[in-house]
N, C-alpha and C positions, 0 to 999 in steps of 0.2 A: 848630324844624326844623333839621336839619343843614345846614351851609353848602353842601355839594355837592348835596344834594337840591334846595335852592332854585335853585342855579345851573343845574342840568339843565333846569329849567323855563324858563330865560331864554335859553339859548344853543343853537347848532346845529352848530358846527364844533369837532371834538375831534381831537386828535393823540395817538397811542399810541407811546410809546418802548418798543420790544421787543414789537411787536404779534404776533410769531410764537410767543410763549410759550404753553404749554398753558393757563395761567390767563388770559392776555390775549385770546387769539383768540375764545373764546365771548362775552366781554363786547362785543367789537367787533361780532360778528355780531348780537347782540341789539340794540345801539344802531343799527346799520345798518338793521335791519328796522323800527326805530322812527322812521326818517327822519332820523337825524343824518348830517351830512357828516363823513366820517372820512378820516384819513390815518395812516400809521404808518411806523416804521423798524425795522430789525433788522440784525444782523451776519452771520447765517448763513441760507442758503437752506434751506427745509424744506417738508414737505408742507402744513403749516398756512399758510405764506405763500402757497403756490400757491392754496389755497382762498380766502384773503383777497383775493388779486388777482382771482380769478374772480368776486367780488362787485362788482368795479369800484372797489375801494378802492386808491388808490395807495400803494405801499410803497417807501421809500427804502432802498437797501442802504448800510450804514455810518451811524454816528450823528454828525451834524454840527449845529452851532448853527443853520444856515439852515433845517433841516428843520421847525422849529417855526413858521415864518412863517405868519401868517393864522389861527392857532389861537385859539379862545376859551377852551379848557380843554386842559390837557395831563395825560395819565395815563401813569405809568411803572411798569415791573415792578420788584419788590423785588430782582431778581437783578442789577441794575446796580451797578457800583462807584461810589462817591461822586464820583470825578473824571471820570465819563463826560461827554464834552464837550456832548452834547445835553441831558443832565440839568442840568449846570451852567448852560447857557444858559437852560433852562426856568425854573429857580429864580430867575435874575437878571432875567427878562423882565418880571415883574409880571403875567404871565398866570397865572390860578389853576392850580396844579399839584398833583396828588394821586397818592399811591401807589395802585397797582391795587386794593388791598383796600378803600380808601375808596369807589371807584366800585362795587365789588362790593356793599358794604354798602348803598349807595343803591339799587341795583337790587333787592336782597333786600327792601327796604321797600316796593317797588311791589306786593307780592303779599300777600294775606291769609293764605295757607297756604304758608309757606316751609319746606321740609323740607331741612335742612342735614346732610350726612353727613360725620363726621370720624373720625379714627383714624389710628394710625401706618401700619397696613396695610389694604388692601382698599377704601379709600374710592372709588377710581375704579370698581372693579368693582361695588360696591354702588350707587353713584350711577347707573351705566350700567344695571344690572339693574333698579333701581327705575324709571328713566326708560322703559326698554323695556316693562316691565309696564304702567305708567300710560298711556303713549301708546297701546299696543295695546288697553287697556281703555276707551279713549275719554275719559280724563281731561284730555287736551290740555294738559299742563303746559309751562311754560317750563323749559328745562334748561341748566345750566352744569356741564360734565363735564371732568375732567382728561385724558381720552382721547377718541378718536373713537368714537362709537356707530354701528355699521354701519347700524342702522335709519334713521338720519337723515343718515349720511355726514358728520357734523360733531361738534364739541365742544359745540355749543349750538343751541338752537332757541327760537323765540318761540311760545308757545301763546296761546290766547285765554281760558283759564281764570284763576282767581285763585291757582292752585297753581304753585309753583316748586320744582324739585328741583335741589339744587346740592351741589357738593363743597366742603368746608370744610377748608382746610389750616392746620395749627398752626405752620408755619414763621414764625419771628419774630412769633408771635401774630397773624398776619393774620386768622385766623378770628374774633377778638374784635371786628372791625368789622362783622360780619354781624348781622342781626336775625332769627334763626330763630324760627318758631313751634314747630316740632318739631326737636329736636336728636337725631341718631342717633350714638351713640358706639360704635365697633367694637372698639377695643383701645387700649392705651397701651404703647409699647415705647421703649427707649432710641434716640433719634434727635434730630438737631439740638441735640446737647449743646454745640456750640460757642456756641449762643445761650442755651439753658436752663441749662447748667452742671450741674444735678443732675436726677435723675428726679423728685424731690419738686417742684421748680419746674415741671417739665413737667406733672405731675399737677395742680398748682394752676391751670395755664392751661386744662386740660380742665374743671376745676370751674367756672371763670369762664365758659367757653363754654356749658356746660350750663345755667348760671344765666341766660343770656340768653334761653333758650327761653320763649316766652310761654304755651305750652300743655303740651307733652309731651316727655319724655325717653325715648328707646328705646336700650337699652344692653345690652352683652354681659355677661350674668350669670355667665359662666364665667371672665372675665378679672379677676384679682384686683386689678390696678392700677385698672381702670375702676370696679369696685365700690367701692373705697376712695375714689377721687376724687369719686364722686357720692353718697357716703353721707349727706352733709349737705344735699344739694339736694332738699329734701322738699316744696317748695311747687308742684310740677308733677305732672301725671299721669305715672306711671312704668310703663314696659313693658320687661321684661327678655326676652332671648332666649338660648338656649344648649342644651346637652345634659344639664345637671345638673338634679336635682330642684329645684323651686321657681321655675324660669324660667317666665314667662307664656307665651311661645312656646317650647315644648320639643321638640327633635328627639330621636328615638330610633331604634333599629334601623338605625343607619348602616352601610352597606356600600359598597364600592367595586367597581364593575363596569367593568373595563378602564380604570381611572383616573377614572371618572366617578361622583360620589356619588349614592346613592339613600337616602332616609330618610323616616321618618314624622314628621308635625308634629302636636303636641297643643297645645291652648290651654285653660288652666284645667281640665285633667283630661279635656277632650273631644278625642277623636281626630278631626282634620280630614281627614287623608288622606296619601297618599304623594307625595313630590316627587322628580323625576328631573332631574339637571342635565346640560347639554351642554357644560360647561366642567370641566376636570380638576382634581383635587386636593381632599383632605379639607377644607382651609381654606375652600373655596368653599361648603361646607355651612353654615358660620357666616354667610358673606356672604348666602346665600339666605334664611336665617332672618331676618336683619336687614331685607332687602328685603320679605319677606312681612309682617313686623310693621308696617313703615312704610306699605306699600300698603294693608293691611287697616285701619290706623288712619285712612286717608284715604278709606275706603269701597269699596275694591276687594274683590271676592269672593275667597275662597280658590280657587275653581275657576279664575278668571281668572289668579290668581297661578301656579297649577300649570301651566296651559297656556302662559303666556307665558314663565315661567322656563325651561321645557323648550325653548323656541324661541330662547332667548338663547345665542348662540355666543361671547360675550365682547366686550370693548371693544378698541379699537385699542391695540396694543402690550401686550396682556395675554394671553400665550400665543397670540399671533396667528399662525396658519399662513400663511406667505407663499408657499411653493413646495412642491410635491410632484411629483417626476418622477424617472425613472431610479433609483428606489430610495432617493432622498435626500429628506429633509424639512427645510425651513428655517423656523424660527419666530422670533418676536421677542417679548420681554417687558420691561416697564418696571422689573423688580425691581432695586433698587439698595441695599437694606438686607440684611444677612445673613439675617434671618428670611424675607424675601421670596424670596431666592435659594434658601434651604433648601426651602421649600414648593413652589416652582416646579420645582426639580430632582427632588424626591421624586415629584411628580406625573409628571414626564417619565419617570422610571425605572420607573413602574408601567405605562407604555404599551408597546406591542409594537415597541420599537426595539432593535437590536443594541447600539448604543452611543449615549451622549448626550454631545454636545460643548457645553460652556459657553463662549461667547465674551463676555467681560465687560469693560465699560468702567467703571472706578471713577469715582465722581462726588463731587467736592469732596475737598480734602486733609484737612480736619478729620475727616470721617466715615471716610475710609480709615485715617487714623492712629489714631483712637480705637477702631476696631473691626477692626483688622488681623487678629487671630487668629480672630475670628468669621467674617470673610470667607473666610479660608483653610479653616476647617472646613466652611462651607456649600458653597463651590465644589468641595471635594474629593468631594462626592457624585457629580459628573459623572465620566464615564470619561476625558474629555479636556478640558483647560482651556487656553484661549487668551485672552490679555488684551491690552489697549491701554494707552497712556499714561493717566494720570489726567486727567479733564476737570475743571479747577479751577473753572469757572464764575465765580461772584462772588468767589472767594477768591484770595489769593496764597499760595504754598507756604512759609509760615512754619514748617511742621511738619517739613520736610526728609524728607518721605515720598515714596516712588516705587513704581511697579508692580513693579520688580525685588525690592523687599523682600517684597511679597506673593507673588511667584513662588517665592521661596526657601522658602516655607512649604507649597507645594503640589507634591507629587511629580509630576514629568513635565510640569509646566506650562511654557508658553512665552509670551513677550510681544513685541509689535512696536510700532514707532513710528507706523506708518500703517495705515489701513484696507486699503489695497491689499495690503500685506504679510500682514495677517491673512487676507484673502480668498484670496490665493494659497496660503498654508500650509494652510488648512482644506480648500479644494477639491482640493488635491493629495493630501491624506491621508485624507479622509473616504471611507467605503466604503458600498456598497449596504446599506440597512437602518438607516443612522445618522440620528439627529436632530441638527441643528445649531440651537442656540438662542442668539440674541444677547440679552444682559442688560445693563440700565442705563437711566438716565433721561436720558442725554445724547443724542448723535446716533449711537450704535453701530448703529442700524438701517441706517445707510448701508453698513456692512460687510456686512450681510445682503443688501442690494441689489446690491453688487458680486459677492457669491457667486452670486446668482441669475443675474446677467448672464453670469458665466463658465459656469455650468451650461447656460444657454439657448443658448450659442454652440457647445456641443459637438455 
């Protein structure tokens, strides 16, 4: 038995360092529902912290050594810097201290049917869509999602079945701590190269993850890197999805109706029927195929898949419409990689807006520096581009990169130091019929909230 698995059977008091993170919050919610006594700390106020507090879990603002007092186990987010004072105190305390992925792995082993969704792009959407389908279909799964699922108003839920649906992130190989029964691999793209260094090493990690599956691999048969990474993992049940011939779940006759995909699904040569999505963008047709394959592999009927996918309106911060009034629409999206920005803005351009404003917060110096030209190309799809300073998160700026360097590559773009300046500029210049979409995985949604507040005061 893993050390942490044994410990969880013996203790009740757990402290989370960085409890407001999208990966930490749902684990805290699950353990809270299981009766553990929790506390947490964070450096920035957020919607997730508000939800954690609503459960009666105390949260300390700021990370200090004294916050860990009374804990029997300490869990910390991988986003912390090594010299974080609370993390330093935790490791020196003698109290069992684990990185978040170790706890996540222990929770995944509590379920007989753990479906783990990984991939550079789309994993939150697919995990959310699959959870939405399986909850509505009566499967009662436990869920751990990287964004808020509107159906449950949270990143996580505790079900009464032996099924768990979870999002598996490749960042610093954390997904290798999970114990999936079914591994869903959506795609493999250049990201986190500050850690992996090369695409080949990145692919090797996805191979290792798929090899952890005890039963089934569900994978994108149209994604060359995914197919290559999984070609030697042959001791599992294999289910492919995509739009090319040979895929087990094959989409065909794809069309876009006012930005929303409609397509037909076939399985093994049999036509199952038509699927209509209520989330925009051609890329979401692949996400839907992945969710259908995973749901049907767990016993959900195709009819239920069709019905509940049609009612799925997206996850929190995934092309989430926040405001519609006076001819202005404000949306928010988690896109923080050039490919994600590209598909999001292309979907936006297919909709009935006069102009699309991209309000982008670059996230991490390494990603910004390594993909600077790709970011410029993707953001240039928008009619207007407004940017913020780079959110460094876990990094220090050893790359010498700045938002001004990105702005120089995008005609007509502007950037500002504060969200207040961003909100002022956009609301003063956006016109009736425009879509304003904030983009990034940091806290750029706060700029959207400031804009909405200004519009609401008019």
